[in-house]
C-alpha positions as CSV (number, residue, x, y, z in Angstrom):
1,M,0.0,0.0,0.0
2,S,2.7,2.4,0.8
3,I,4.3,2.0,-2.6
4,T,1.1,2.9,-4.3
5,K,0.6,5.9,-2.1
6,I,4.1,7.2,-2.7
7,S,3.7,6.7,-6.5
8,I,0.4,8.5,-6.5
9,L,1.9,11.4,-4.5
10,L,5.0,11.6,-6.8
11,F,2.7,11.5,-9.9
12,L,0.6,14.4,-8.5
13,L,3.4,16.5,-7.2
14,L,6.0,16.2,-9.9
15,P,5.7,19.0,-12.4
16,F,5.1,18.1,-16.0
17,S,6.3,20.3,-18.8
18,A,3.6,21.7,-21.1
19,K,4.6,23.6,-24.2
20,A,2.4,26.3,-25.9
21,I,3.0,28.8,-28.6
22,G,2.2,32.5,-28.3
23,V,2.6,35.8,-29.9
24,S,2.7,39.4,-28.7
25,V,1.4,42.2,-31.0
26,S,1.9,45.9,-30.7
27,P,-0.2,48.1,-31.0
28,A,-3.2,46.4,-29.3
29,A,-5.7,48.3,-31.3
30,I,-5.6,50.4,-34.5
31,D,-7.7,53.6,-35.0
32,L,-7.0,55.4,-38.3
33,L,-8.3,58.6,-40.0
34,Y,-8.5,57.9,-43.8
35,P,-7.2,59.4,-46.1
36,D,-4.6,61.0,-43.8
37,D,-3.5,57.5,-42.6
38,R,-3.2,55.1,-45.5
39,A,-0.9,52.6,-43.8
40,T,0.2,51.4,-40.4
41,E,2.7,48.9,-39.0
42,L,2.3,46.0,-36.6
43,V,5.2,44.6,-34.6
44,I,4.8,40.9,-33.7
45,K,7.0,39.0,-31.2
46,N,7.3,35.3,-30.8
47,I,7.1,34.7,-27.0
48,S,7.2,30.9,-27.2
49,L,10.3,28.7,-26.9
50,E,10.0,27.3,-30.4
51,P,9.9,28.6,-34.0
52,I,6.4,29.6,-35.2
53,I,4.6,30.6,-38.4
54,V,2.3,33.6,-38.1
55,Y,-0.6,34.2,-40.5
56,I,-2.2,37.7,-40.6
57,Y,-5.4,38.5,-42.4
58,P,-8.4,40.9,-42.0
59,D,-11.8,39.5,-41.1
60,D,-13.8,41.9,-43.3
61,H,-13.0,44.3,-46.2
62,K,-10.3,42.0,-47.6
63,D,-10.3,43.8,-51.0
64,K,-9.6,47.1,-49.3
65,I,-7.1,46.1,-46.6
66,T,-3.7,44.7,-47.7
67,V,-1.4,42.9,-45.3
68,N,2.3,42.5,-46.3
69,P,3.6,39.9,-45.6
70,E,0.6,37.7,-44.9
71,E,2.8,34.9,-43.5
72,L,5.8,35.3,-41.3
73,S,8.2,32.8,-39.7
74,L,9.7,33.8,-36.3
75,L,12.3,32.2,-34.2
76,P,12.0,32.3,-30.3
77,E,12.1,35.9,-29.0
78,E,12.3,37.3,-32.6
79,Y,10.4,40.4,-33.8
80,G,8.6,40.7,-37.1
81,Q,7.2,43.8,-38.8
82,I,3.9,43.8,-40.7
83,N,2.7,46.6,-43.0
84,V,-1.0,47.1,-43.3
85,A,-2.2,49.3,-46.2
86,F,-5.8,50.7,-46.7
87,D,-7.6,51.8,-49.8
88,F,-11.1,53.1,-49.0
89,S,-11.2,55.7,-51.8
90,K,-14.5,54.4,-53.3
91,E,-16.3,54.3,-49.9
92,Q,-18.6,56.9,-48.4
93,N,-17.7,58.9,-45.3
94,G,-18.2,56.9,-42.1
95,V,-16.6,54.4,-39.8
96,K,-15.5,50.9,-40.9
97,N,-14.8,48.5,-38.1
98,T,-13.2,45.1,-38.5
99,Q,-10.5,43.0,-36.9
100,L,-7.1,41.7,-38.0
101,S,-6.7,38.1,-37.1
102,I,-3.2,36.9,-36.1
103,V,-2.8,33.1,-35.9
104,S,0.4,31.4,-35.0
105,K,1.3,27.7,-35.4
106,A,4.4,25.7,-34.4
107,V,6.8,24.9,-37.2
108,D,7.6,21.5,-35.7
109,K,4.8,19.1,-36.5
110,R,5.9,16.8,-33.5
111,S,5.1,19.5,-31.0
112,F,1.7,20.2,-29.5
113,N,-0.2,21.4,-32.7
114,A,-2.7,23.8,-31.2
115,A,-2.8,27.2,-32.9
116,S,-2.7,30.4,-30.9
117,G,-4.2,33.7,-32.1
118,L,-5.2,37.2,-31.4
119,K,-7.7,39.6,-32.9
120,I,-6.6,43.3,-33.2
121,P,-9.6,45.7,-33.4
122,L,-9.3,48.0,-36.4
123,S,-11.4,51.1,-36.8
124,I,-11.1,53.3,-40.0
125,N,-12.7,56.7,-39.9
126,I,-13.3,57.8,-43.5
127,N,-13.4,61.6,-43.9
128,K,-12.8,62.8,-47.5
129,E,-13.3,66.5,-46.8
130,P,-10.3,68.5,-47.9
131,W,-10.0,70.3,-44.6
132,H,-10.6,69.1,-41.1
133,W,-9.7,70.7,-37.8
134,S,-6.6,69.3,-36.2
135,G,-4.8,70.3,-33.0
136,P,-2.3,72.7,-34.7
137,A,-5.0,74.3,-36.8
138,V,-7.2,75.0,-33.8
139,F,-4.2,76.4,-31.8
140,T,-3.2,78.7,-34.8
141,V,-6.7,80.0,-35.2
142,V,-7.2,80.7,-31.5
143,F,-3.7,82.2,-31.1
144,L,-4.1,84.5,-34.1
145,G,-7.6,85.5,-33.0
146,L,-6.5,86.5,-29.5
147,L,-3.5,88.4,-31.0
148,I,-5.8,90.4,-33.3
149,L,-8.1,91.1,-30.4
150,V,-5.3,92.4,-28.2
151,I,-4.0,94.6,-31.0
152,L,-7.5,96.0,-31.6
153,L,-8.1,96.7,-27.9
154,E,-4.7,98.4,-27.6
155,S,-5.3,100.6,-30.6
156,I,-8.7,101.6,-29.2
157,A,-7.2,102.4,-25.8
158,L,-4.5,104.5,-27.4
159,F,-7.0,106.4,-29.6
160,F,-9.3,107.3,-26.8
161,K,-6.6,108.0,-24.2
162,P,-6.5,111.7,-23.2
163,R,-3.3,113.3,-24.4
164,K,-1.1,115.8,-22.5
165,K,0.0,118.7,-24.5
166,K,3.7,119.1,-24.3
167,P,5.6,122.1,-25.6
168,W,7.5,121.7,-28.7
169,Y,11.2,122.3,-28.2
170,E,13.3,123.8,-30.8
171,P,16.8,122.6,-31.4
172,N,18.3,125.4,-29.4
173,F,15.8,125.3,-26.6
174,L,18.5,125.7,-23.9
175,L,19.5,129.1,-25.1
176,K,16.0,130.5,-25.4
177,R,14.7,129.1,-22.2
178,K,12.6,131.2,-20.0
179,K,13.7,131.6,-16.5
180,M,11.5,129.8,-14.0
181,K,10.1,131.7,-11.1
182,F,10.5,130.2,-7.7
183,W,8.5,130.9,-4.6
184,G,5.6,132.1,-6.6
185,K,7.0,135.5,-7.7
């Protein structure tokens, strides 16, 4: 009996190794303003201990979203860069929401063959107007407006300010100077 109890305890208490594959993606979400942003980049890192193959594809709008490369091989702790380009030139103004699917599989067929994946939310704001307010534009308009207002107020204040009449001095005013009377005489 004691041998079976010891073997059961050893079986339950000894750690078993389990391998899994995984990826890390940066940024975690993508929010773009089209047509200003026509492309973006993803950085993918292999966080597993074995080589993997990563597949990247959009869930919707596959004809308008281009992923380059669509397939990427990564060694352990290796980074990969993915370019994602957008062409929504024939679409109406609005917001298009989809997701980028990132699926990773182990290269070695003998390892645990489960796939790991992520979905990156992708939001594209389509605004085809030639001008839209941005931070620098708002700052410039507010700053110039306040500057014009201050100049206008200063000119009004100078115009309506009472003026003191000062005598006009000739070039030789020291020679023709009148003597000042002191003590009221």
